[in-house]
Backbone as numpy.savetxt, mean C-alpha at the origin, in Angstrom:
# Nx Ny Nz CAx CAy CAz Cx Cy Cz
-5.90 -2.34 22.99 -4.23 -1.73 23.34 -3.36 -2.90 22.99
-3.66 -4.39 23.50 -2.73 -5.56 23.53 -2.69 -6.04 22.01
-3.93 -5.95 21.33 -3.83 -6.54 20.15 -2.99 -5.55 19.08
-3.07 -4.15 19.39 -2.05 -3.35 18.52 -0.43 -3.38 19.03
-0.28 -3.88 20.22 1.17 -4.16 20.51 1.55 -5.63 19.94
0.65 -6.51 19.72 0.83 -7.90 19.20 1.17 -7.45 17.90
0.35 -6.99 16.86 0.47 -6.70 15.51 1.82 -5.98 15.06
2.02 -4.75 16.12 3.32 -4.38 15.80 4.60 -5.02 16.00
4.62 -5.89 17.16 5.62 -6.78 17.51 5.64 -7.87 16.41
4.49 -8.35 15.73 4.52 -9.32 14.81 5.11 -8.56 13.49
4.56 -7.42 13.16 5.08 -6.80 11.88 6.44 -6.56 12.17
7.05 -6.30 13.07 8.58 -6.10 13.30 9.54 -7.29 13.38
8.71 -8.35 13.53 9.53 -9.74 13.89 9.50 -10.40 12.31
8.44 -10.20 11.83 8.30 -11.08 10.40 8.91 -10.38 9.35
9.29 -11.22 8.31 9.86 -10.38 7.00 8.74 -10.57 6.05
8.13 -9.56 5.73 6.98 -9.45 4.98 7.32 -9.14 3.64
6.82 -9.85 2.69 6.76 -9.80 1.01 5.98 -8.77 0.67
6.24 -7.68 0.59 5.41 -6.96 0.16 5.05 -6.55 -1.48
5.79 -7.49 -2.05 5.82 -7.55 -3.66 5.71 -5.88 -4.24
6.95 -5.33 -3.91 7.19 -4.16 -4.53 7.40 -4.11 -5.83
8.00 -5.18 -6.31 8.26 -5.35 -7.75 7.12 -5.23 -8.72
6.06 -5.96 -8.01 4.64 -6.04 -8.71 4.43 -4.52 -8.73
4.44 -3.73 -7.55 3.77 -2.58 -7.62 4.56 -1.48 -8.42
6.01 -1.73 -8.60 6.65 -0.69 -9.33 6.27 -1.02 -10.73
6.10 -2.21 -11.36 5.68 -2.68 -12.56 4.40 -2.03 -12.96
3.57 -2.03 -11.92 1.99 -1.26 -12.04 2.56 0.04 -12.32
3.08 0.72 -11.85 3.12 2.40 -11.81 3.85 2.42 -13.17
5.01 1.65 -13.69 5.54 1.79 -14.87 4.65 1.44 -16.29
4.08 0.33 -15.86 2.71 0.27 -16.99 1.71 1.11 -17.24
1.39 1.52 -16.12 0.31 2.65 -16.32 0.62 3.91 -16.39
2.06 4.22 -16.31 2.56 5.57 -16.35 1.74 6.55 -15.32
1.61 6.14 -14.20 0.76 6.77 -12.90 1.75 7.92 -12.73
1.43 8.87 -12.55 1.71 10.10 -11.79 0.95 10.28 -10.49
0.13 9.91 -10.08 -0.52 9.82 -8.62 -1.19 8.51 -8.35
-0.76 7.89 -7.09 -1.02 6.76 -6.77 -1.85 6.92 -5.36
-2.74 6.02 -5.47 -3.35 5.68 -4.22 -3.30 4.36 -3.50
-2.59 4.25 -2.29 -2.40 3.00 -1.81 -3.03 2.73 -0.58
-4.15 1.62 -0.71 -4.84 1.32 0.22 -4.16 0.07 1.07
-3.89 0.25 2.47 -3.30 -0.76 3.40 -4.36 -1.35 4.30
-4.32 -2.60 4.62 -5.10 -3.14 5.73 -4.37 -2.52 7.05
-5.02 -2.60 8.06 -4.54 -1.93 9.32 -3.25 -2.64 9.79
-3.01 -3.91 9.69 -1.81 -4.54 10.10 -0.48 -3.97 9.02
-0.89 -3.77 7.95 0.45 -3.00 7.23 0.45 -1.58 7.33
-0.24 -1.04 7.87 -0.30 0.48 8.10 0.86 1.21 8.50
1.51 0.38 9.42 2.94 0.84 10.00 4.01 0.77 8.90
3.73 0.01 7.79 4.86 -0.24 6.66 4.68 1.12 5.95
3.63 1.77 5.88 3.60 2.98 4.86 4.79 3.86 4.73
5.54 4.20 5.71 6.81 5.02 5.56 7.82 4.38 4.82
8.05 2.93 4.96 8.78 2.00 4.27 8.33 1.99 2.70
7.28 1.88 2.61 6.83 1.89 1.30 6.99 3.24 0.47
6.56 4.31 1.12 6.76 5.41 0.44 8.19 5.77 0.22
9.14 5.38 0.88 10.49 5.84 0.76 11.10 4.95 -0.48
10.64 3.76 -0.47 11.04 2.98 -1.77 10.52 3.35 -2.98
9.26 3.87 -2.93 8.78 4.19 -4.12 9.36 5.57 -4.49
9.53 6.44 -3.71 10.28 7.74 -3.80 11.57 7.49 -4.63
12.28 6.61 -3.90 13.74 6.11 -4.69 13.78 5.80 -6.20
12.56 4.95 -6.46 12.66 4.48 -7.74 11.75 5.65 -8.81
10.53 6.28 -8.22 9.90 7.20 -8.78 9.77 8.70 -8.01
10.82 9.49 -7.88 10.76 10.59 -7.65 9.61 11.68 -7.85
9.06 11.39 -9.12 7.87 12.55 -9.55 6.75 12.03 -9.06
6.33 10.60 -8.79 5.05 9.99 -8.49 4.51 10.46 -7.26
3.26 11.11 -7.24 2.63 11.55 -5.95 2.08 10.40 -5.54
2.47 10.11 -4.11 1.74 8.82 -3.59 1.02 9.35 -2.13
-0.35 8.86 -2.12 -0.94 9.07 -1.07 -1.52 7.87 -0.38
-1.61 8.01 0.87 -2.12 6.47 1.45 -3.41 6.78 2.06
-4.29 5.74 1.87 -5.80 5.74 2.45 -5.70 5.63 3.81
-6.30 6.42 4.51 -6.22 6.33 6.15 -7.54 5.83 6.54
-8.53 5.56 5.77 -9.92 5.16 6.19 -9.61 3.62 6.45
-10.95 2.98 6.56 -11.09 1.76 6.76 -10.86 0.67 5.55
-10.51 -0.17 5.55 -10.27 -1.08 4.64 -10.84 -2.79 5.16
-12.08 -3.23 4.37 -12.41 -4.34 4.94 -12.31 -5.54 3.74
-11.33 -5.23 2.90 -11.13 -6.37 1.93 -11.17 -5.60 0.25
-10.78 -6.47 -0.50 -10.38 -5.86 -1.80 -11.57 -5.36 -2.44
-12.72 -5.87 -1.94 -14.13 -4.91 -2.60 -14.28 -3.70 -1.98
-13.65 -3.31 -1.07 -13.82 -2.01 -0.33 -12.97 -1.11 -0.83
-13.38 -0.54 -2.12 -12.51 0.56 -2.99 -12.75 1.84 -2.47
-11.90 2.61 -2.11 -12.18 3.95 -1.64 -13.14 4.77 -2.83
-14.31 5.53 -2.49 -14.75 6.58 -3.49 -13.91 7.87 -3.64
-12.95 7.80 -4.37 -12.13 9.08 -4.72 -11.87 9.13 -6.18
-11.51 10.40 -6.43 -11.10 10.38 -7.76 -9.68 11.29 -7.93
-9.42 11.46 -9.03 -8.00 12.16 -9.29 -6.58 11.25 -9.06
-6.87 10.10 -9.04 -5.81 9.23 -8.82 -5.47 8.37 -10.14
-4.39 8.00 -10.64 -4.31 7.35 -12.03 -4.03 5.99 -11.47
-3.85 5.36 -10.30 -3.53 4.05 -10.02 -4.05 3.89 -8.66
-4.85 2.80 -8.48 -5.05 2.20 -6.77 -4.54 0.85 -6.75
-3.67 0.91 -5.69 -2.93 -0.25 -5.38 -3.35 -0.63 -3.97
-3.96 -1.74 -3.67 -4.38 -2.39 -2.69 -3.48 -3.59 -2.20
-2.87 -3.44 -1.03 -1.99 -4.44 -0.43 -2.65 -5.28 0.42
-2.08 -6.71 0.59 -2.71 -7.44 1.56 -3.88 -8.25 1.17
-4.36 -8.33 0.01 -5.48 -8.83 -0.59 -4.99 -9.95 -1.63
-6.07 -10.97 -1.76 -5.52 -12.05 -2.67 -5.94 -11.37 -4.35
-5.35 -11.88 -5.08 -5.04 -11.34 -6.48 -6.60 -11.67 -7.12
-7.24 -10.91 -7.70 -8.41 -11.10 -8.24 -8.21 -11.85 -9.57
-9.29 -12.81 -9.54 -9.01 -13.81 -10.90 -10.33 -13.87 -11.60
């Protein structure tokens, strides 16, 4: 309980750079119509904000948020029928 309150407080106080411009570029480049977004637990409270910004720019894109666990960039959900998977909060693969 205390950890959750701490994360909520820090999330509200910090200005997070979600790199939405990169996200938007990925949608445009892939011409995705369906997007699955995977967020680590600390960023899950930002899902609504992300959804609103995506819907403003891409009203026809169907956005789904993965509600399951996320143990890092190698923890890819085993799902089908999405044009694009976007993982927030992970280091870029090189």
